[in-house]
C-alpha positions in Angstrom: 105.5 112.5 108.6 102.0 113.8 108.2 101.1 115.2 104.8 99.9 118.5 106.5 103.5 119.0 107.9 105.1 118.4 104.5 102.6 120.7 102.8 103.1 123.4 105.4 106.9 123.4 105.0 106.8 123.3 101.2 104.2 126.1 101.0 106.4 128.3 103.2 109.5 127.7 101.1 107.5 128.3 97.9 106.5 131.7 99.2 110.1 132.4 100.3 111.4 131.3 96.9 109.0 133.6 95.1 110.1 136.6 97.2 113.7 135.9 96.2 112.7 136.7 92.6 111.7 140.3 93.6 114.2 143.2 93.9 114.3 142.9 97.7 117.7 142.7 99.3 116.8 141.4 102.8 114.1 138.8 103.4 113.2 137.3 106.8 111.7 133.8 107.4 110.3 132.9 110.8 109.5 129.4 111.9 109.4 128.0 115.4 112.2 125.9 116.8 111.5 122.2 115.9 109.6 122.9 112.7 112.4 121.9 110.4 114.3 125.1 109.6 117.4 123.3 108.4 115.4 121.0 106.1 113.5 124.0 104.7 116.8 126.0 104.2 118.1 123.1 102.1 114.9 122.9 100.1 115.1 126.6 99.3 118.8 126.4 98.3 118.1 123.3 96.1 115.2 125.1 94.3 117.4 128.1 93.5 120.5 126.1 92.5 118.4 123.8 90.3 117.4 126.9 88.3 120.6 128.9 88.3 124.3 128.0 88.3 125.5 131.5 88.8 124.6 131.6 92.5 126.3 130.3 95.6 125.0 130.3 99.2 127.0 131.3 102.3 125.2 130.0 105.3 126.3 131.9 108.4 125.5 130.0 111.5 126.5 129.8 115.1 129.5 127.8 116.1 128.0 127.4 119.6 126.8 123.9 120.3 128.2 122.7 117.0 125.2 124.2 115.0 127.4 124.8 112.0 128.5 121.2 112.0 124.9 120.0 112.4 123.8 122.1 109.5 126.6 120.9 107.3 126.0 117.2 108.2 122.4 117.7 107.3 123.2 119.3 104.0 125.6 116.5 103.1 123.0 113.9 104.0 120.3 115.6 101.8 122.8 115.9 98.9 124.2 112.4 99.1 120.7 110.8 99.3 119.6 113.1 96.4 116.7 114.5 98.4 118.2 117.9 97.4 120.7 116.9 94.7 121.6 120.4 93.5 123.4 121.4 96.7 127.2 120.8 97.1 128.1 121.8 100.7 131.4 122.7 102.2 132.2 123.5 105.8 134.6 126.5 106.3 136.9 125.8 109.2 140.3 126.9 110.4 141.8 123.5 110.4 142.0 123.2 106.6 145.0 125.4 105.7 147.4 125.6 102.7 151.1 126.3 102.9 150.5 130.1 103.1 147.4 130.1 105.3 143.7 129.3 105.3 142.4 128.2 101.9 138.7 128.0 100.9 138.0 126.1 97.7 135.7 127.7 95.1 134.1 124.6 93.4 131.1 124.2 95.8 127.8 126.1 95.9 126.9 126.0 99.6 129.4 127.2 102.2 128.7 126.8 105.9 130.4 129.4 107.9 130.6 129.1 111.7 129.9 132.7 112.6 132.5 133.0 115.3 135.3 132.2 112.9 134.7 135.5 111.1 135.5 137.9 113.9 138.3 140.3 114.8 141.6 138.4 115.2 140.4 135.2 113.6 142.1 133.4 110.7 139.4 134.4 108.3 140.0 138.0 109.1 143.6 137.7 107.9 142.6 137.9 104.2 141.2 134.4 103.5 137.6 135.4 103.6 138.2 138.6 101.6 140.1 136.6 99.0 137.3 134.0 98.8 134.6 136.6 98.3 136.6 138.4 95.7 137.3 135.2 93.8 133.6 134.2 93.9 132.1 137.6 92.9 134.7 138.9 90.4 136.2 137.6 87.1 139.8 138.5 87.9 141.9 137.9 84.8 139.4 135.3 83.6 140.1 133.2 86.7 137.2 134.4 89.0 133.9 132.7 89.3 131.7 135.7 88.7 129.0 134.4 91.0 126.2 136.0 92.9 126.3 135.3 96.6 123.2 134.8 98.7 123.8 135.1 102.4 121.7 133.0 104.7 121.9 134.1 108.3 120.7 131.2 110.5 119.5 132.3 113.9 119.6 135.8 112.5 118.6 137.4 115.9 122.2 137.0 116.9 124.5 140.0 116.0 126.8 139.5 113.0 128.6 142.9 112.8 131.5 141.8 110.6 129.3 140.1 108.0 126.8 143.0 108.1 129.6 145.4 107.1 130.2 143.3 104.0 126.7 142.5 102.8 126.1 145.5 100.5 129.3 144.9 98.6 129.3 141.1 98.3 125.8 139.7 99.0 123.0 140.2 96.4 120.4 138.7 98.8 120.3 138.3 102.5 117.9 135.7 103.9 117.3 135.7 107.6 116.2 132.5 109.3 115.1 132.4 113.0 112.5 131.3 115.4 112.8 134.7 117.1 113.7 137.4 114.5 115.0 140.7 115.9 112.4 143.3 115.1 114.6 146.1 116.3 117.0 145.3 113.5 114.3 145.3 110.9 113.8 141.5 110.8 110.0 141.6 110.4 109.0 138.3 108.8 108.1 138.3 105.1 107.1 134.6 105.4 106.4 132.7 108.5 105.1 129.5 110.0 103.2 130.4 113.1 103.3 128.3 116.2 99.6 127.5 115.8 100.2 126.2 112.2 103.2 124.1 113.4 101.2 122.6 116.2 98.2 121.8 113.9 100.6 120.1 111.4 102.2 118.1 114.4 105.6 119.6 113.7 105.9 120.9 117.3 104.2 120.1 120.6 101.5 122.0 122.3 102.6 123.5 125.6 100.8 122.6 128.9 101.8 125.2 131.5 102.3 124.0 135.1 100.9 126.0 138.0 103.0 128.9 139.3 103.1 127.4 142.7 104.4 124.0 141.5 107.8 123.0 142.9 110.5 120.8 141.4 109.0 117.9 143.3 105.7 118.5 141.3 107.6 118.4 138.0 109.5 115.2 139.0 106.2 113.6 140.0 104.8 114.4 136.6 107.9 113.1 134.9 107.7 109.7 136.7 104.0 109.6 135.9 104.5 109.8 132.1 107.9 108.1 131.8 106.7 104.5 131.4 104.0 105.5 128.9 106.6 107.5 126.9 108.8 104.5 126.7 106.1 101.9 126.0 103.9 104.0 123.6 106.5 106.1 121.8 109.6 103.9 122.2 111.4 107.0 123.5 113.1 107.8 126.8 111.8 111.1 128.0 113.8 113.9 129.5 113.1 116.7 132.0 115.2 119.8 131.5 115.8 122.1 134.6 117.1 125.6 133.9 119.0 127.2 136.7 120.5 130.7 137.1 123.6 131.7 135.1 125.2 133.5 138.1 126.1 132.8 141.7 122.5 131.7 142.5 123.1 128.4 140.7 125.0 126.9 143.7 122.2 127.8 146.0 119.5 126.5 143.7 121.3 123.2 143.3 122.0 122.8 147.0 118.7 124.0 148.4 116.1 123.0 145.8 117.2 120.6 143.1 119.5 118.0 144.8 117.2 117.6 147.9 114.3 116.8 145.4 116.4 114.4 143.4 117.7 112.6 146.5 114.2 111.8 147.7 113.6 108.1 147.8 111.0 108.1 145.0 113.4 109.9 142.7 116.6 108.0 143.4 116.1 105.7 140.3 116.3 108.7 138.0 119.5 109.4 136.1 120.5 113.1 136.3 123.2 115.3 134.9 124.3 118.8 135.7 126.0 120.6 132.7 127.5 123.9 133.6 130.5 126.1 132.9 132.9 126.5 135.8 132.2 129.4 138.1 135.0 131.8 138.9 134.7 133.1 142.5 135.8 136.5 143.7 138.5 134.8 145.9 140.0 133.4 142.7 138.8 129.9 143.2 137.0 128.0 140.4 134.0 125.8 141.2 132.9 123.1 138.7 129.2 122.3 139.3 129.0 119.7 136.6 128.1 116.3 138.0 126.0 113.2 137.3 124.9 109.9 138.9 125.4 108.1 135.6 128.1 105.5 135.2 130.0 107.8 132.7 131.2 109.9 135.6 135.0 109.8 135.6 135.0 107.8 132.3 133.8 110.4 129.8 135.3 113.9 129.5 132.8 116.5 130.7 133.0 118.4 127.5 131.3 115.4 125.9 128.5 115.1 128.4 126.2 117.3 126.4 126.3 115.1 123.4 126.0 112.0 125.5 122.8 113.4 127.2 121.2 113.9 123.8 121.3 110.2 123.0 121.2 108.2 126.2 118.7 107.8 128.9 119.5 110.7 131.2 116.2 111.5 132.8 116.9 114.9 134.2 119.3 117.4 132.6 120.2 120.5 134.6 121.7 123.5 132.7 123.4 126.5 134.1 123.8 128.2 130.8 120.9 129.2 128.5 119.8 126.2 126.4 119.5 127.9 123.0 120.6 127.3 119.5 122.3 124.2 118.2 121.3 121.6 120.7 118.5 119.3 119.5 117.1 116.8 121.9 113.7 115.6 120.6 113.2 113.2 123.6 113.0 116.2 125.9 109.3 116.8 126.9 109.5 118.9 130.1 111.1 122.1 131.1 111.2 123.5 134.6 112.6 127.0 135.2 113.9 127.5 138.8 112.1 130.8 139.7 112.5 133.5 142.3 111.4 137.1 142.5 113.8 138.2 139.8 113.3 135.3 137.4 113.1 136.4 133.7 110.7 135.2 131.1 111.6 132.0 129.4 113.3 132.4 126.0 111.5 130.9 123.1 114.7 129.2 122.0 114.9 127.5 125.4 111.3 126.4 125.2 112.0 125.0 121.7 114.2 122.3 123.2 111.1 120.5 124.6 108.7 121.2 121.7 110.1 119.0 119.1 107.9 116.1 118.0 109.9 112.9 118.9 108.1 110.8 116.4 107.7 113.3 113.6 108.7 111.1 110.7 106.3 108.3 111.5 103.7 110.2 113.5 100.8 108.9 111.4 101.6 105.3 112.5 100.9 106.0 116.2 97.6 105.4 117.9 95.5 108.2 119.3 96.9 108.0 122.9 100.5 107.9 121.6 100.0 110.9 119.3 98.5 112.9 122.2 101.5 112.1 124.4 104.0 112.9 121.6 102.4 116.3 121.0 102.5 117.5 124.7 105.2 119.5 126.3 105.0 120.4 130.0 106.5 123.7 131.0 106.9 125.4 134.3 108.1 129.0 134.1 107.3 132.5 133.0 105.9 132.5 129.4 107.9 134.5 126.8 106.7 138.0 126.1 104.0 138.0 123.4 103.5 134.2 123.5 99.8 133.4 123.1 98.1 131.8 126.1 96.4 128.4 125.8 92.9 128.2 127.2 91.4 124.9 128.2 87.7 124.4 127.5 85.1 121.7 128.5 81.7 120.8 127.3 79.1 123.0 128.9 77.3 121.6 132.0 77.2 117.9 131.1 79.4 116.2 128.6 77.1 113.2 128.4 74.0 115.3 127.6 75.7 117.3 124.9 77.4 114.3 123.3 74.3 112.2 123.3 72.3 115.1 121.8 74.5 116.0 118.9 75.9 113.2 116.7 78.1 114.0 113.7 78.9 111.5 111.0 82.4 111.6 109.3 84.0 110.1 106.2 87.4 108.7 105.3 89.2 107.8 102.1 89.8 104.1 101.6 93.2 102.9 100.5 93.1 101.5 96.9 94.4 98.1 98.1 91.4 97.7 100.5 89.0 98.0 97.6 91.0 95.8 95.3 90.4 98.4 92.6 94.0 98.2 91.5 96.1 95.1 91.6 99.6 96.5 92.1 101.3 93.1 91.7 99.4 92.3 88.5 100.2 95.8 87.1 103.9 95.4 87.9 104.2 91.8 86.6 103.6 93.2 83.1 106.4 95.7 83.5 110.1 95.2 82.8 112.8 96.3 85.2 114.4 99.6 84.1 117.2 99.5 86.8 120.0 99.8 84.2 118.5 103.2 83.3 117.7 104.6 86.7 119.9 105.6 89.6 118.9 104.1 92.9 119.6 107.4 94.6 117.2 109.2 92.2 114.6 106.5 93.0 115.0 107.1 96.7 114.8 110.8 96.3 111.5 110.3 94.4 110.3 108.0 97.1 111.0 110.6 99.8 108.9 113.1 97.8 105.9 110.7 97.4 102.7 111.4 99.4 102.5 109.3 102.5 99.7 107.1 101.2 101.7 106.3 98.1 104.8 105.4 100.2 102.5 103.1 102.2 101.4 101.4 99.0 105.0 100.9 98.0 106.0 99.5 101.5 103.0 97.2 101.5 103.9 95.8 98.1 107.7 95.5 98.6 107.9 94.5 102.3 111.6 93.8 102.9 112.3 92.7 99.3 114.6 95.2 97.7 113.9 94.1 94.1 110.2 94.6 94.5 110.9 98.1 96.0 113.0 98.9 93.0 110.4 97.7 90.5 107.7 99.7 92.2 109.7 102.9 92.2 110.8 102.5 88.6 107.2 102.6 87.6 106.0 105.0 90.3 104.7 107.6 87.7 102.3 105.0 86.2 101.2 103.8 89.7 100.7 107.3 90.9 98.4 108.0 87.9 96.4 104.9 88.6 96.2 105.7 92.3 95.2 109.3 91.7 92.5 108.2 89.3 91.0 106.0 92.1 91.5 108.2 95.1 90.1 111.4 93.4 87.0 109.5 92.4 85.2 110.0 95.7 82.3 107.8 94.5 84.8 104.9 94.8 87.2 106.0 97.5 85.1 107.9 100.1 83.0 106.0 102.7 81.3 106.6 106.0 83.8 106.4 108.9 82.2 106.9 112.3 79.5 108.8 114.3 81.1 111.1 116.8 80.5 114.3 118.8 82.4 117.1 120.4 85.2 115.9 122.7 84.8 116.3 126.4 87.6 118.8 126.6 89.8 120.8 124.2 91.8 124.0 124.1 92.6 127.0 121.9 95.2 129.7 121.6 94.3 133.2 122.4 94.2 135.8 119.6 92.9 139.3 119.0 89.7 137.9 117.5 87.1 137.5 120.4 83.5 136.6 120.8 81.5 136.3 124.1 78.8 133.7 124.4 77.4 131.4 127.1 74.8 129.7 124.9 77.0 127.2 123.0 78.4 123.8 124.0 81.7 125.1 125.5 82.7 126.6 128.8 86.0 127.8 130.3 87.4 126.7 133.6 87.5 130.3 134.9 83.9 130.9 133.9 84.8 133.7 131.4 82.5 133.6 128.4 84.9 135.2 125.9 86.5 132.9 123.3 89.1 133.5 120.7 89.3 132.5 117.0 92.0 131.9 114.5 91.0 134.8 112.2 88.7 137.8 111.9 86.5 135.8 109.5 86.0 133.0 112.0 85.1 135.6 114.7 82.6 137.3 112.4 81.0 134.0 111.4 80.7 133.0 115.1 78.6 136.2 115.6 76.4 135.2 112.6 75.8 131.7 113.9 75.2 133.0 117.4 72.3 135.1 116.0 70.5 132.1 114.6 67.8 131.0 116.9 66.5 127.8 115.3 69.4 125.9 116.7 68.5 122.8 118.7 69.1 123.1 122.5 69.0 121.1 125.7 67.9 122.1 129.2 70.4 121.6 132.0 70.4 123.0 135.5 67.8 125.6 134.5 70.1 126.7 131.7 69.5 126.4 128.0 72.5 125.1 126.0 72.3 125.6 122.3 73.9 122.8 120.3 76.5 124.6 118.3 80.1 125.4 118.8 83.6 125.8 117.5 85.3 122.6 116.4 88.5 123.1 118.3 90.9 120.6 116.6 92.5 119.3 119.9 91.0 115.9 120.6 88.4 116.4 117.9 87.3 113.5 115.7 85.0 115.7 113.6 87.1 115.6 110.4 86.7 114.7 106.7 89.5 113.3 104.5 90.2 114.7 101.1 92.9 114.3 98.5 95.2 117.1 97.2 98.7 115.6 96.4 98.2 113.4 99.5 95.5 112.6 102.0 94.5 115.6 104.3 92.0 116.0 107.0 89.6 119.0 107.0 88.3 120.0 110.5 85.2 122.2 109.9 85.4 125.4 112.0 81.9 125.2 113.4 79.2 122.6 113.9 75.5 123.3 114.5 72.4 121.1 115.0 69.1 122.6 113.9 65.7 122.1 115.5 64.8 119.5 112.8 67.9 117.3 113.7 70.0 118.3 110.7 73.8 118.8 111.2 75.4 121.9 109.7 79.2 122.1 109.2 81.1 125.3 108.3 84.6 125.7 107.0 85.3 129.4 107.1 87.8 131.0 104.6 88.9 134.5 103.7 90.3 136.1 100.6 90.5 139.6 102.1 93.9 140.8 101.0 94.1 143.3 103.8 94.1 140.5 106.3 96.1 138.0 104.2 99.1 139.9 102.9 101.3 136.8 102.5 98.6 134.6 101.1 99.4 132.7 97.9 96.1 133.3 96.2 96.4 130.5 93.7 97.4 127.9 96.3 94.6 129.1 98.5 92.0 128.8 95.7 93.4 125.3 94.9 92.7 124.2 98.5 89.2 125.7 98.4 88.4 123.8 95.2 89.6 120.5 96.8 87.4 121.2 99.9 84.4 121.9 97.7 84.9 118.5 95.9 85.3 116.8 99.3 82.2 118.4 100.9 80.0 117.7 97.9 81.0 114.0 98.0 80.5 113.9 101.8 77.0 115.3 101.4 76.1 112.5 99.1 76.7 109.8 101.6 75.8 111.5 104.9 72.0 112.2 105.1 70.9 115.2 107.0 74.4 116.7 106.9 74.8 120.2 105.3 78.4 121.4 104.4 79.2 125.1 104.0 82.2 127.0 102.7 81.6 130.7 103.7 84.3 132.7 102.0 84.8 136.4 103.0 86.1 138.5 100.1 86.4 142.3 100.2 84.0 142.4 103.2 81.3 140.3 101.6 80.3 136.7 102.2 80.0 134.1 99.4 78.6 130.9 100.8 78.5 127.5 99.1 76.2 124.9 100.6 76.2 121.1 99.8 73.4 118.6 100.6 72.6 115.3 99.0 75.2 116.1 96.4 73.5 119.3 95.4 75.2 122.7 95.3 73.7 126.1 96.3 75.3 129.5 96.1 74.1 131.9 98.9 74.9 135.3 100.1 74.6 136.3 103.8 71.0 137.4 103.4 69.8 134.3 101.6 71.7 132.1 104.1 70.0 133.7 107.0 66.6 133.5 105.3 67.1 129.8 104.6 67.7 129.1 108.3 64.7 131.2 109.3 62.4 129.2 106.9 63.8 125.8 107.7 61.3 123.0 107.4 63.5 120.0 106.8 63.1 116.8 108.6 
């Protein structure tokens, strides 16, 4: 799992944990489907429970699709492997009953409640839940637990009327988790991971939208095209999901559109499955549309087909019901919505089924082509309301001319073992085993929390030898200090990586921050000269750079193309590695070549509180300090490269520039003047 993904999750939970300390009853956390909400939920609970023993969590979750069971199983795994050792989970269900009715034990600290159990007429409504809550929150005759209950509402956009009626009396905190919080019910996110952040961290895939006129045949053609690569490069069997109507139109769609396409000669090798609830007709008859051409037909009960399709190589899964919460299928990479004139927008929960990264945990081990494949989801349908549009961009006029005219040098951090600066084996030979003092579960939990590069050092040393792994992990603190001393000394660990340029094509997500220009390296397919930026600060800096006229340029087709542009991260190799509790990559926001042949790289930041309400200022400043150290070191080993950190604070720009290891502090006026008077070369 990339360090950026780990950091993004942990930063979000740190912010959420901080808010729980405030006198705020309801808190909402938003993260896209596939970004690890269950893992982050467990992390939050573990942090709270590690600090306080007077709190218990009630996790209210959907019973649909076994989501409650999934969450419970995940919590048990995290607890038993001591990744999150403070949590003790219990699954509330109606099958565990005492002699006088349903009994809920009180010696756990995380209770998972399938939401549908707590509804009118259910067993929990017959006194069991009320008795449990009273026992937990009161000290009845010295027998009660006197606990504070924190309610977590997983998929909080779903209505929970019975629980909502209880919350003021029993729940000291209510924490809403969802990919799609219900704003009408006041679930405005206090903390969120945006889709853009999750894509950049490789937690979820980027969406490539099919053309509106594309048919099911087009989607099947694309599926066959990528299937072999998916298997060979990712070791994963891909899946195309087709969503059909929930009502009577489903029969017609299957008969007239889907099955004729699947029965074509070129598609007959594909395994398909239709999963649908039976349809009750007006004449009283019931029609079961569920069907498959897989060998399980007639052997496996249909109610188990859904779980079977998650694990085994069914190529095409056709759903009649909405594919929403509680059904994870990371191998799914395509979604086709059967459309007609009344088709509705796709639900973000439905889209989430095909946006999970199928190789999330070992993504960093994949080559460039495999990573690009793993990070692409193909979707045909009507985008959800408010979803940002992706714009494709290409190098202006001639990729060859631009790429040959602007060359950017990059750096990387070298693993300590490659430099032989630290002999791990020699270091450990002098150490005695401490196994009798240390739990193997605690060691594994510590291993899980190590930065990826340190895990790699452990794996390289230990191989498949368990005793060597144990010895390494028992002395991990000393090894980590030695490793940090080396990797943070950029004079030793940083070196030139490659010479590169802008990629031929890239893309960006639309935003409210726009700037129109035709004089930089990028152009859009539709000819529109308006581009969007991630933040207001980026947009303002693009205007500043666009006003500099000592930028190098090339002539092409009677047009002048200035050699500057946004470093859109997709497909970009313009990046610089730095260390901050793990190796990270910085992608400068803008790149510019001046008339003297110098390269200027800009990483734009903002400390404007008005535009960064949820920012953790200390964490932000820590990252800026790490970037400054990185860019200063980069400037020492890359001649004719100037690195800038323009930081906007309270409407003013503070600009730090690095060249040849030297540091300069500039304001906007002195920055512009320095470019005007350039005479380097």
